[in-house]
C-alpha positions, 0 to 999 in steps of 0.5 A, a space after each residue: 663883754 658888758 663892760 665894753 658895751 657900756 663904754 660904747 653907749 654914750 650917756 643919755 642926753 639931758 634935755 636942753 629945753 625945760 620941760 614946762 614953759 610959762 605958756 604950758 598952763 594956757 595950752 593945757 587948759 585949751 587942750 582940756 577944753 577941747 577934750 571937754 568939747 569932744 566929750 559933749 560930742 561923744 555923749 551926743 553920738 551915744 544918745 543918738 544911738 540910743 534914740 535910733 535903737 529905742 525909737 526905730 529898731 526896738 519897735 520892729 523886734 518887740 511885741 506890744 504897743 509901738 508908740 511908747 518906744 517911738 515917744 522915748 526914741 524921739 525924746 532921746 533924739 531931742 536930748 542928743 540934739 540938745 547935747 550937741 547944741 549946748 556942747 557947741 555953745 559951751 566950747 565957744 563960750 569957754 574959748 572966749 573966756 580963756 582968751 580973756 583969761 577968765 572962766 565961764 561956768 555952766 549956767 544953772 539953768 542948763 544943769 537943771 534942764 538936763 537933769 529934769 529932762 534926763 530924769 523924765 527920760 529915765 522914768 519913761 524908760 523904766 515905765 516902758 520896761 516894767 509895764 507891758 504895753 
């Protein structure tokens, strides 16, 4: 019975179109840029959720001073805003660079700005966690 079944099934067809085309590299690069832009969005949404939790929800359920949590929540909100704006600018600049056939590197200033701001937020968060206010 297995011999009869094997003879009844036609052999799988070989693809008639090559798997990779000359333009596939450009398409894959554009799709990677789009995924990067979506990663900026996911990061912005995550930081927005942290801002809401720390600045609005947490003060209602904790005892102690509320102002440090409001300051942290507002700061996380500002970080989220920066992530959305920088992500949009990066997407626009990357798309333009790809159209020219070049590459647009993230500026050193943006990296320094995000690093310093994030480190200050982390320190502020640690202070609020460790020191009872």
